N, CA, C and O atoms as a Tinker XYZ file with bonds, in Angstrom:
   392  protein
     1  N     72.730000   59.157000  109.249000    73     2
     2  CA    72.871000   58.835000  110.650000    64     1     3
     3  C     74.180000   59.353000  111.224000    63     2     4     5
     4  O     74.228000   59.796000  112.372000    81     3
     5  N     75.237000   59.299000  110.430000    73     3     6
     6  CA    76.533000   59.751000  110.920000    64     5     7
     7  C     76.782000   61.222000  110.646000    63     6     8     9
     8  O     77.748000   61.787000  111.157000    81     7
     9  N     75.933000   61.851000  109.852000    73     7    10
    10  CA    76.139000   63.237000  109.464000    64     9    11
    11  C     77.075000   63.377000  108.286000    63    10    12    13
    12  O     77.310000   64.489000  107.813000    81    11
    13  N     77.619000   62.263000  107.796000    73    11    14
    14  CA    78.569000   62.303000  106.699000    64    13    15
    15  C     77.901000   62.546000  105.354000    63    14    16    17
    16  O     78.524000   63.112000  104.456000    81    15
    17  N     76.654000   62.133000  105.192000    73    15    18
    18  CA    76.060000   62.302000  103.869000    64    17    19
    19  C     74.576000   62.532000  103.919000    63    18    20    21
    20  O     74.119000   63.649000  104.162000    81    19
    21  N     73.856000   61.528000  103.701000    73    19    22
    22  CA    72.522000   61.719000  103.146000    64    21    23
    23  C     71.404000   61.095000  103.950000    63    22    24    25
    24  O     71.611000   60.194000  104.764000    81    23
    25  N     70.219000   61.602000  103.696000    73    23    26
    26  CA    69.016000   61.004000  104.210000    64    25    27
    27  C     67.879000   61.493000  103.337000    63    26    28    29
    28  O     67.874000   62.637000  102.882000    81    27
    29  N     66.932000   60.628000  103.112000    73    27    30
    30  CA    65.802000   61.023000  102.293000    64    29    31
    31  C     64.805000   59.892000  102.214000    63    30    32    33
    32  O     65.001000   58.827000  102.801000    81    31
    33  N     63.733000   60.133000  101.482000    73    31    34
    34  CA    62.676000   59.145000  101.349000    64    33    35
    35  C     62.368000   58.935000   99.879000    63    34    36    37
    36  O     62.061000   59.877000   99.149000    81    35
    37  N     62.456000   57.688000   99.462000    73    35    38
    38  CA    62.210000   57.321000   98.077000    64    37    39
    39  C     60.863000   56.620000   97.975000    63    38    40    41
    40  O     60.518000   55.791000   98.816000    81    39
    41  N     60.108000   56.959000   96.938000    73    39    42
    42  CA    58.841000   56.285000   96.682000    64    41    43
    43  C     59.136000   54.878000   96.179000    63    42    44    45
    44  O     59.967000   54.694000   95.289000    81    43
    45  N     58.461000   53.892000   96.745000    73    43    46
    46  CA    58.726000   52.497000   96.436000    64    45    47
    47  C     58.651000   52.236000   94.938000    63    46    48    49
    48  O     57.715000   52.661000   94.260000    81    47
    49  N     59.661000   51.527000   94.440000    73    47    50
    50  CA    59.716000   51.039000   93.065000    64    49    51
    51  C     59.702000   52.164000   92.029000    63    50    52    53
    52  O     59.200000   51.979000   90.921000    81    51
    53  N     60.250000   53.326000   92.384000    73    51    54
    54  CA    60.360000   54.445000   91.440000    64    53    55
    55  C     61.719000   55.103000   91.616000    63    54    56    57
    56  O     62.497000   54.722000   92.490000    81    55
    57  N     61.997000   56.094000   90.779000    73    55    58
    58  CA    63.205000   56.902000   90.929000    64    57    59
    59  C     62.874000   58.245000   91.571000    63    58    60    61
    60  O     63.674000   59.179000   91.516000    81    59
    61  N     61.686000   58.339000   92.182000    73    59    62
    62  CA    61.209000   59.586000   92.768000    64    61    63
    63  C     61.497000   59.666000   94.269000    63    62    64    65
    64  O     61.261000   58.710000   95.008000    81    63
    65  N     62.005000   60.811000   94.705000    73    63    66
    66  CA    62.287000   61.054000   96.117000    64    65    67
    67  C     61.469000   62.235000   96.625000    63    66    68    69
    68  O     61.169000   63.170000   95.884000    81    67
    69  N     61.119000   62.170000   97.897000    73    67    70
    70  CA    60.328000   63.201000   98.564000    64    69    71
    71  C     61.080000   64.517000   98.575000    63    70    72    73
    72  O     62.264000   64.563000   98.908000    81    71
    73  N     60.384000   65.596000   98.206000    73    71    74
    74  CA    60.973000   66.938000   98.198000    64    73    75
    75  C     60.114000   67.940000   98.961000    63    74    76    77
    76  O     60.165000   69.137000   98.680000    81    75
    77  N     59.338000   67.472000   99.906000    73    75    78
    78  CA    58.515000   68.375000  100.695000    64    77    79
    79  C     57.060000   68.317000  100.288000    63    78    80    81
    80  O     56.649000   67.464000   99.502000    81    79
    81  N     56.286000   69.239000  100.838000    73    79    82
    82  CA    54.847000   69.251000  100.582000    64    81    83
    83  C     54.524000   69.461000   99.111000    63    82    84    85
    84  O     53.417000   69.158000   98.668000    81    83
    85  N     55.483000   69.977000   98.354000    73    83    86
    86  CA    55.251000   70.222000   96.926000    64    85    87
    87  C     55.328000   68.957000   96.082000    63    86    88    89
    88  O     54.896000   68.973000   94.929000    81    87
    89  N     55.869000   67.850000   96.622000    73    87    90
    90  CA    55.885000   66.607000   95.853000    64    89    91
    91  C     57.211000   65.881000   95.842000    63    90    92    93
    92  O     57.920000   65.818000   96.847000    81    91
    93  N     57.534000   65.326000   94.663000    73    91    94
    94  CA    58.728000   64.507000   94.512000    64    93    95
    95  C     59.567000   64.983000   93.333000    63    94    96    97
    96  O     59.127000   65.799000   92.522000    81    95
    97  N     60.780000   64.458000   93.258000    73    95    98
    98  CA    61.673000   64.721000   92.134000    64    97    99
    99  C     62.569000   63.518000   91.926000    63    98   100   101
   100  O     62.606000   62.621000   92.768000    81    99
   101  N     63.290000   63.484000   90.821000    73    99   102
   102  CA    64.192000   62.377000   90.540000    64   101   103
   103  C     65.255000   62.312000   91.630000    63   102   104   105
   104  O     65.885000   63.320000   91.952000    81   103
   105  N     65.453000   61.121000   92.199000    73   103   106
   106  CA    66.385000   60.938000   93.319000    64   105   107
   107  C     67.814000   61.280000   92.923000    63   106   108   109
   108  O     68.283000   60.910000   91.846000    81   107
   109  N     68.495000   61.993000   93.811000    73   107   110
   110  CA    69.905000   62.321000   93.665000    64   109   111
   111  C     70.671000   61.457000   94.660000    63   110   112   113
   112  O     70.688000   61.756000   95.854000    81   111
   113  N     71.309000   60.382000   94.176000    73   111   114
   114  CA    71.915000   59.409000   95.088000    64   113   115
   115  C     73.186000   59.894000   95.764000    63   114   116   117
   116  O     73.643000   59.280000   96.728000    81   115
   117  N     73.770000   60.995000   95.271000    73   115   118
   118  CA    74.986000   61.499000   95.909000    64   117   119
   119  C     74.692000   62.336000   97.145000    63   118   120   121
   120  O     75.603000   62.660000   97.907000    81   119
   121  N     73.413000   62.692000   97.352000    73   119   122
   122  CA    73.042000   63.470000   98.522000    64   121   123
   123  C     73.223000   64.961000   98.364000    63   122   124   125
   124  O     73.188000   65.689000   99.356000    81   123
   125  N     73.415000   65.439000   97.147000    73   123   126
   126  CA    73.667000   66.865000   96.937000    64   125   127
   127  C     72.404000   67.698000   96.729000    63   126   128   129
   128  O     72.477000   68.927000   96.750000    81   127
   129  N     71.259000   67.067000   96.532000    73   127   130
   130  CA    70.011000   67.817000   96.358000    64   129   131
   131  C     69.432000   68.130000   97.735000    63   130   132   133
   132  O     68.855000   67.261000   98.390000    81   131
   133  N     69.591000   69.372000   98.163000    73   131   134
   134  CA    69.139000   69.774000   99.494000    64   133   135
   135  C     67.630000   69.629000   99.671000    63   134   136   137
   136  O     67.159000   69.491000  100.800000    81   135
   137  N     66.863000   69.657000   98.583000    73   135   138
   138  CA    65.414000   69.513000   98.676000    64   137   139
   139  C     65.018000   68.105000   99.127000    63   138   140   141
   140  O     63.896000   67.896000   99.587000    81   139
   141  N     65.937000   67.135000   98.997000    73   139   142
   142  CA    65.636000   65.742000   99.314000    64   141   143
   143  C     66.215000   65.291000  100.650000    63   142   144   145
   144  O     66.205000   64.096000  100.946000    81   143
   145  N     66.710000   66.197000  101.447000    73   143   146
   146  CA    67.332000   65.811000  102.714000    64   145   147
   147  C     66.339000   65.976000  103.865000    63   146   148   149
   148  O     66.178000   67.057000  104.431000    81   147
   149  N     65.685000   64.870000  104.183000    73   147   150
   150  CA    64.640000   64.813000  105.198000    64   149   151
   151  C     64.922000   63.678000  106.165000    63   150   152   153
   152  O     65.643000   62.735000  105.839000    81   151
   153  N     64.349000   63.775000  107.356000    73   151   154
   154  CA    64.423000   62.687000  108.330000    64   153   155
   155  C     63.060000   62.537000  108.987000    63   154   156   157
   156  O     62.268000   63.478000  109.035000    81   155
   157  N     62.807000   61.350000  109.485000    73   155   158
   158  CA    61.579000   61.084000  110.221000    64   157   159
   159  C     61.850000   61.348000  111.692000    63   158   160   161
   160  O     62.755000   60.748000  112.272000    81   159
   161  N     61.077000   62.241000  112.304000    73   159   162
   162  CA    61.267000   62.543000  113.718000    64   161   163
   163  C     60.634000   61.444000  114.571000    63   162   164   165
   164  O     59.828000   60.652000  114.082000    81   163
   165  N     61.001000   61.406000  115.822000    73   163   166
   166  CA    60.462000   60.383000  116.725000    64   165   167
   167  C     58.961000   60.526000  116.941000    63   166   168   169
   168  O     58.297000   59.569000  117.340000    81   167
   169  N     58.420000   61.719000  116.677000    73   167   170
   170  CA    56.973000   61.914000  116.841000    64   169   171
   171  C     56.205000   61.890000  115.515000    63   170   172   173
   172  O     55.066000   62.352000  115.451000    81   171
   173  N     56.827000   61.351000  114.456000    73   171   174
   174  CA    56.106000   61.083000  113.217000    64   173   175
   175  C     55.986000   62.214000  112.216000    63   174   176   177
   176  O     55.133000   62.157000  111.330000    81   175
   177  N     56.822000   63.248000  112.330000    73   175   178
   178  CA    56.853000   64.310000  111.326000    64   177   179
   179  C     58.052000   64.096000  110.407000    63   178   180   181
   180  O     59.010000   63.419000  110.780000    81   179
   181  N     57.999000   64.665000  109.220000    73   179   182
   182  CA    59.148000   64.668000  108.322000    64   181   183
   183  C     59.822000   66.020000  108.472000    63   182   184   185
   184  O     59.198000   67.059000  108.257000    81   183
   185  N     61.110000   66.005000  108.846000    73   183   186
   186  CA    61.829000   67.251000  109.120000    64   185   187
   187  C     62.956000   67.437000  108.114000    63   186   188   189
   188  O     63.770000   66.540000  107.895000    81   187
   189  N     62.988000   68.624000  107.504000    73   187   190
   190  CA    64.030000   68.982000  106.539000    64   189   191
   191  C     65.271000   69.437000  107.294000    63   190   192   193
   192  O     65.198000   69.780000  108.474000    81   191
   193  N     66.406000   69.438000  106.611000    73   191   194
   194  CA    67.644000   69.900000  107.240000    64   193   195
   195  C     67.572000   71.381000  107.616000    63   194   196   197
   196  O     68.372000   71.843000  108.430000    81   195
   197  N     66.625000   72.137000  107.038000    73   195   198
   198  CA    66.472000   73.547000  107.404000    64   197   199
   199  C     65.649000   73.725000  108.684000    63   198   200   201
   200  O     65.437000   74.848000  109.142000    81   199
   201  N     65.180000   72.590000  109.264000    73   199   202
   202  CA    64.446000   72.637000  110.518000    64   201   203
   203  C     62.933000   72.664000  110.373000    63   202   204   205
   204  O     62.224000   72.445000  111.355000    81   203
   205  N     62.420000   72.925000  109.184000    73   203   206
   206  CA    60.965000   72.940000  108.978000    64   205   207
   207  C     60.456000   71.509000  108.828000    63   206   208   209
   208  O     61.218000   70.597000  108.507000    81   207
   209  N     59.164000   71.328000  109.063000    73   207   210
   210  CA    58.559000   69.995000  109.016000    64   209   211
   211  C     57.400000   69.921000  108.023000    63   210   212   213
   212  O     56.837000   70.932000  107.604000    81   211
   213  N     57.074000   68.692000  107.670000    73   211   214
   214  CA    55.881000   68.403000  106.892000    64   213   215
   215  C     55.023000   67.470000  107.737000    63   214   216   217
   216  O     55.515000   66.489000  108.295000    81   215
   217  N     53.751000   67.784000  107.822000    73   215   218
   218  CA    52.816000   66.962000  108.571000    64   217   219
   219  C     51.448000   67.005000  107.926000    63   218   220   221
   220  O     51.203000   67.801000  107.019000    81   219
   221  N     50.567000   66.155000  108.392000    73   219   222
   222  CA    49.222000   66.137000  107.824000    64   221   223
   223  C     48.308000   67.098000  108.572000    63   222   224   225
   224  O     48.533000   67.437000  109.734000    81   223
   225  N     47.285000   67.517000  107.872000    73   223   226
   226  CA    46.298000   68.428000  108.436000    64   225   227
   227  C     45.163000   67.602000  109.026000    63   226   228   229
   228  O     44.597000   66.743000  108.350000    81   227
   229  N     44.836000   67.861000  110.277000    73   227   230
   230  CA    43.783000   67.103000  110.957000    64   229   231
   231  C     42.466000   67.182000  110.183000    63   230   232   233
   232  O     42.021000   68.259000  109.786000    81   231
   233  N     41.857000   66.011000  109.981000    73   231   234
   234  CA    40.559000   65.944000  109.319000    64   233   235
   235  C     40.603000   65.986000  107.803000    63   234   236   237
   236  O     39.554000   66.079000  107.166000    81   235
   237  N     41.800000   65.920000  107.200000    73   235   238
   238  CA    41.885000   65.932000  105.737000    64   237   239
   239  C     43.033000   65.031000  105.279000    63   238   240   241
   240  O     43.768000   64.484000  106.101000    81   239
   241  N     43.177000   64.884000  103.977000    73   239   242
   242  CA    44.284000   64.121000  103.400000    64   241   243
   243  C     45.404000   65.049000  102.946000    63   242   244   245
   244  O     46.325000   64.622000  102.250000    81   243
   245  N     45.325000   66.308000  103.339000    73   243   246
   246  CA    46.288000   67.321000  102.945000    64   245   247
   247  C     47.533000   67.276000  103.832000    63   246   248   249
   248  O     47.447000   66.998000  105.028000    81   247
   249  N     48.694000   67.555000  103.223000    73   247   250
   250  CA    49.914000   67.750000  104.005000    64   249   251
   251  C     50.368000   69.183000  103.805000    63   250   252   253
   252  O     50.123000   69.794000  102.765000    81   251
   253  N     51.037000   69.706000  104.827000    73   251   254
   254  CA    51.551000   71.063000  104.698000    64   253   255
   255  C     52.925000   71.141000  105.336000    63   254   256   257
   256  O     53.288000   70.324000  106.182000    81   255
   257  N     53.676000   72.138000  104.912000    73   255   258
   258  CA    55.012000   72.382000  105.441000    64   257   259
   259  C     54.951000   73.615000  106.323000    63   258   260   261
   260  O     54.310000   74.608000  105.977000    81   259
   261  N     55.626000   73.546000  107.469000    73   259   262
   262  CA    55.642000   74.684000  108.372000    64   261   263
   263  C     56.525000   74.420000  109.563000    63   262   264   265
   264  O     57.243000   73.421000  109.602000    81   263
   265  N     56.479000   75.314000  110.541000    73   263   266
   266  CA    57.266000   75.115000  111.753000    64   265   267
   267  C     56.863000   73.810000  112.442000    63   266   268   269
   268  O     55.675000   73.516000  112.570000    81   267
   269  N     57.823000   73.050000  112.873000    73   267   270
   270  CA    57.554000   71.746000  113.489000    64   269   271
   271  C     56.619000   71.864000  114.687000    63   270   272   273
   272  O     55.737000   71.023000  114.864000    81   271
   273  N     56.797000   72.886000  115.503000    73   271   274
   274  CA    55.996000   73.028000  116.715000    64   273   275
   275  C     54.510000   73.167000  116.391000    63   274   276   277
   276  O     53.668000   72.613000  117.097000    81   275
   277  N     54.186000   73.903000  115.330000    73   275   278
   278  CA    52.779000   74.082000  114.988000    64   277   279
   279  C     52.178000   72.799000  114.430000    63   278   280   281
   280  O     50.999000   72.525000  114.652000    81   279
   281  N     52.972000   72.005000  113.709000    73   279   282
   282  CA    52.474000   70.740000  113.180000    64   281   283
   283  C     52.315000   69.702000  114.293000    63   282   284   285
   284  O     51.393000   68.888000  114.252000    81   283
   285  N     53.201000   69.726000  115.279000    73   283   286
   286  CA    53.090000   68.794000  116.406000    64   285   287
   287  C     51.804000   69.026000  117.188000    63   286   288   289
   288  O     51.158000   68.078000  117.635000    81   287
   289  N     51.443000   70.281000  117.347000    73   287   290
   290  CA    50.267000   70.605000  118.143000    64   289   291
   291  C     48.971000   70.590000  117.328000    63   290   292   293
   292  O     47.890000   70.802000  117.878000    81   291
   293  N     49.076000   70.342000  116.018000    73   291   294
   294  CA    47.906000   70.394000  115.151000    64   293   295
   295  C     47.017000   69.172000  115.182000    63   294   296   297
   296  O     45.894000   69.224000  114.681000    81   295
   297  N     47.484000   68.062000  115.760000    73   295   298
   298  CA    46.646000   66.873000  115.896000    64   297   299
   299  C     46.444000   66.056000  114.647000    63   298   300   301
   300  O     45.542000   65.219000  114.606000    81   299
   301  N     47.251000   66.267000  113.623000    73   299   302
   302  CA    47.116000   65.500000  112.385000    64   301   303
   303  C     47.747000   64.120000  112.499000    63   302   304   305
   304  O     48.285000   63.752000  113.543000    81   303
   305  N     47.674000   63.370000  111.416000    73   303   306
   306  CA    48.256000   62.029000  111.377000    64   305   307
   307  C     49.768000   62.055000  111.426000    63   306   308   309
   308  O     50.386000   63.114000  111.318000    81   307
   309  N     50.359000   60.890000  111.590000    73   307   310
   310  CA    51.812000   60.766000  111.711000    64   309   311
   311  C     52.355000   59.859000  110.606000    63   310   312   313
   312  O     51.650000   58.983000  110.106000    81   311
   313  N     53.604000   60.078000  110.237000    73   311   314
   314  CA    54.296000   59.244000  109.265000    64   313   315
   315  C     55.051000   58.136000  109.988000    63   314   316   317
   316  O     55.415000   58.282000  111.155000    81   315
   317  N     55.284000   57.027000  109.290000    73   315   318
   318  CA    56.121000   55.953000  109.827000    64   317   319
   319  C     56.848000   55.275000  108.679000    63   318   320   321
   320  O     56.372000   55.277000  107.544000    81   319
   321  N     58.006000   54.695000  108.980000    73   319   322
   322  CA    58.764000   53.932000  107.979000    64   321   323
   323  C     58.302000   52.488000  107.995000    63   322   324   325
   324  O     58.028000   51.922000  109.054000    81   323
   325  N     58.216000   51.896000  106.809000    73   323   326
   326  CA    57.848000   50.492000  106.675000    64   325   327
   327  C     58.810000   49.855000  105.682000    63   326   328   329
   328  O     59.008000   50.379000  104.586000    81   327
   329  N     59.408000   48.732000  106.057000    73   327   330
   330  CA    60.279000   47.945000  105.167000    64   329   331
   331  C     61.380000   48.805000  104.533000    63   330   332   333
   332  O     61.471000   48.897000  103.309000    81   331
   333  N     62.204000   49.428000  105.361000    73   331   334
   334  CA    63.274000   50.274000  104.839000    64   333   335
   335  C     64.417000   49.434000  104.291000    63   334   336   337
   336  O     64.688000   48.329000  104.761000    81   335
   337  N     65.077000   49.989000  103.283000    73   335   338
   338  CA    66.271000   49.361000  102.712000    64   337   339
   339  C     67.045000   50.398000  101.916000    63   338   340   341
   340  O     66.489000   51.423000  101.521000    81   339
   341  N     68.323000   50.137000  101.679000    73   339   342
   342  CA    69.150000   51.007000  100.848000    64   341   343
   343  C     68.913000   50.611000   99.392000    63   342   344   345
   344  O     69.034000   49.434000   99.052000    81   343
   345  N     68.574000   51.581000   98.516000    73   343   346
   346  CA    68.341000   51.250000   97.109000    64   345   347
   347  C     69.598000   50.695000   96.433000    63   346   348   349
   348  O     70.717000   51.056000   96.800000    81   347
   349  N     69.410000   49.832000   95.465000    73   347   350
   350  CA    70.521000   49.228000   94.730000    64   349   351
   351  C     71.439000   50.298000   94.148000    63   350   352   353
   352  O     72.660000   50.137000   94.166000    81   351
   353  N     70.871000   51.387000   93.632000    73   351   354
   354  CA    71.689000   52.455000   93.041000    64   353   355
   355  C     72.665000   53.032000   94.054000    63   354   356   357
   356  O     73.816000   53.319000   93.727000    81   355
   357  N     72.196000   53.199000   95.285000    73   355   358
   358  CA    73.061000   53.747000   96.334000    64   357   359
   359  C     74.152000   52.739000   96.705000    63   358   360   361
   360  O     75.304000   53.120000   96.908000    81   359
   361  N     73.795000   51.463000   96.792000    73   359   362
   362  CA    74.787000   50.429000   97.097000    64   361   363
   363  C     75.880000   50.411000   96.031000    63   362   364   365
   364  O     77.063000   50.334000   96.362000    81   363
   365  N     75.497000   50.482000   94.758000    73   363   366
   366  CA    76.475000   50.482000   93.665000    64   365   367
   367  C     77.339000   51.746000   93.695000    63   366   368   369
   368  O     78.540000   51.685000   93.430000    81   367
   369  N     76.734000   52.876000   94.016000    73   367   370
   370  CA    77.472000   54.136000   94.123000    64   369   371
   371  C     78.514000   54.050000   95.224000    63   370   372   373
   372  O     79.668000   54.428000   95.019000    81   371
   373  N     78.117000   53.556000   96.393000    73   371   374
   374  CA    79.059000   53.438000   97.507000    64   373   375
   375  C     80.199000   52.479000   97.175000    63   374   376   377
   376  O     81.347000   52.727000   97.544000    81   375
   377  N     79.887000   51.382000   96.479000    73   375   378
   378  CA    80.914000   50.424000   96.080000    64   377   379
   379  C     81.895000   51.061000   95.112000    63   378   380   381
   380  O     83.103000   50.848000   95.224000    81   379
   381  N     81.390000   51.844000   94.160000    73   379   382
   382  CA    82.243000   52.495000   93.180000    64   381   383
   383  C     83.133000   53.568000   93.817000    63   382   384   385
   384  O     84.250000   53.801000   93.355000    81   383
   385  N     82.643000   54.218000   94.874000    73   383   386
   386  CA    83.399000   55.281000   95.531000    64   385   387
   387  C     84.399000   54.764000   96.555000    63   386   388   389
   388  O     85.236000   55.528000   97.037000    81   387
   389  N     84.327000   53.478000   96.896000    73   387   390
   390  CA    85.218000   52.902000   97.919000    64   389   391
   391  C     86.631000   52.746000   97.405000    63   390   392
   392  O     87.506000   52.278000   98.134000    81   391
């Protein structure tokens, strides 16, 4: 939020973080894994720091990565956050770095 560090999406109750349409990888809590730096846009797409987005394909359960404008106009489903929280590992990391 402040631009100082990190943003990403972690799969509930796992050590796996979203890395784009290709899947997930082990979460990097320091924020140095560029593949895990995503944000949720106000219109329900997942946007990478490189400006590209991930969205769903209309009429299927498939997701694809591409230019945000083409995904916005594609009519697919939207993502939303539910029950967000900072993982314990991140809280402990921040405490140790203070």
